[in-house]
LODREN-481221 format. One record per residue (C-alpha): x, y, z; residue in three letters. Coordinates in steps of 0.001 Angstrom, whole numbers, padded with zeros to 6 digits, always signed. Example, Ala and Ser with C-alpha at 12.3 -4.5 7.8 and 13.67 -1.06 7.14 Angstrom:
+012300-004500+007800ALA;+013670-001060+007140SER;
This chain:
-006396+055367-036361MET;-006069+055217-032699GLU;-003980+052876-031072GLN;-003110+052487-027676GLN;+000646+050457-027384VAL;+002127+049822-023491GLU;+005726+050882-023841ILE;+008712+048741-022303LYS;+011665+050565-020855GLY;+010881+054006-019251MET;+011740+055316-016516THR;+011385+059007-015568CYS;+009893+061997-017809GLY;+012690+062394-019454GLY;+012069+058775-021144CYS;+008426+059888-022006VAL;+009815+063161-023561LYS;+012110+060765-025850THR;+009391+058274-026488VAL;+007348+061271-027296GLU;+009453+062814-029936LYS;+010628+059464-031774ALA;+007544+058205-032099LEU;+006152+061209-033337SER;+008741+061640-035937GLN;+007117+058377-037833ILE;+005947+059741-041507GLU;+001730+059333-040844GLY;+001702+059841-036804VAL;-000528+063229-036397LYS;-000319+062974-032626ALA;+001148+061246-029524VAL;+000624+061287-026250SER;+002874+059084-023531VAL;+002430+058955-019811SER;+004670+056943-017368LEU;+002051+055696-015145SER;+000505+053369-017050PRO;+003592+053294-019221PRO;+002036+053584-022551GLN;+001592+055634-025820ALA;-002007+056854-027601VAL;-001198+057466-031070ILE;-003132+059316-033241GLN;-001887+057770-037126ALA;-002770+057242-040574ASP;-003983+052987-041094SER;-000778+052395-042627THR;+001257+053148-039488VAL;+002470+049719-038030SER;+003810+048439-034994THR;+006832+047589-036116ALA;+007463+051222-037593GLN;+006864+051864-033883LEU;+008967+049215-032456GLN;+011761+050478-035302ALA;+011376+054066-033805ALA;+011581+053073-030182LEU;+014705+050705-030655SER;+016185+053448-032396LYS;+015695+055925-029403ALA;+016760+053898-026589GLY;+016252+050734-024659ASN;+012385+051061-025698TYR;+010139+048904-026742SER;+006097+048110-027619VAL;+005102+045556-025075ALA;+004811+042013-026693GLY;+006675+042693-029511GLU;+009813+040702-031082GLN;+012819+043250-030533GLU;+014713+044312-033185THR;+018556+043791-034193ASN;+019194+047009-034220ALA;+021639+048447-031979PRO;+020672+050003-028549LYS;+021531+052838-026277LYS;+021536+052077-022707SER;+018741+053481-021391GLY;+016994+056022-022688GLY;+018029+060044-023641GLY;+018219+061034-020243CYS;+018939+057573-018205CYS;+022678+056014-018250GLY;
């Protein structure tokens, strides 16, 4: 199954790498392609992978989120892996 989602919070190439790594570590995700312009991820995954799992991985990785999704209560880092 291919899923395309808009990612909020990315500002540079380092953010793209951080988001790509976070999403690729989700069980059931087979491939991830992340772009900054437009800010999105194209994800090849099993049908068992939910948007909530994507959101949780992004929140854990930094100040990223799936556009249109409710944010979790998980503590966030400020910025991404390279941003302050």
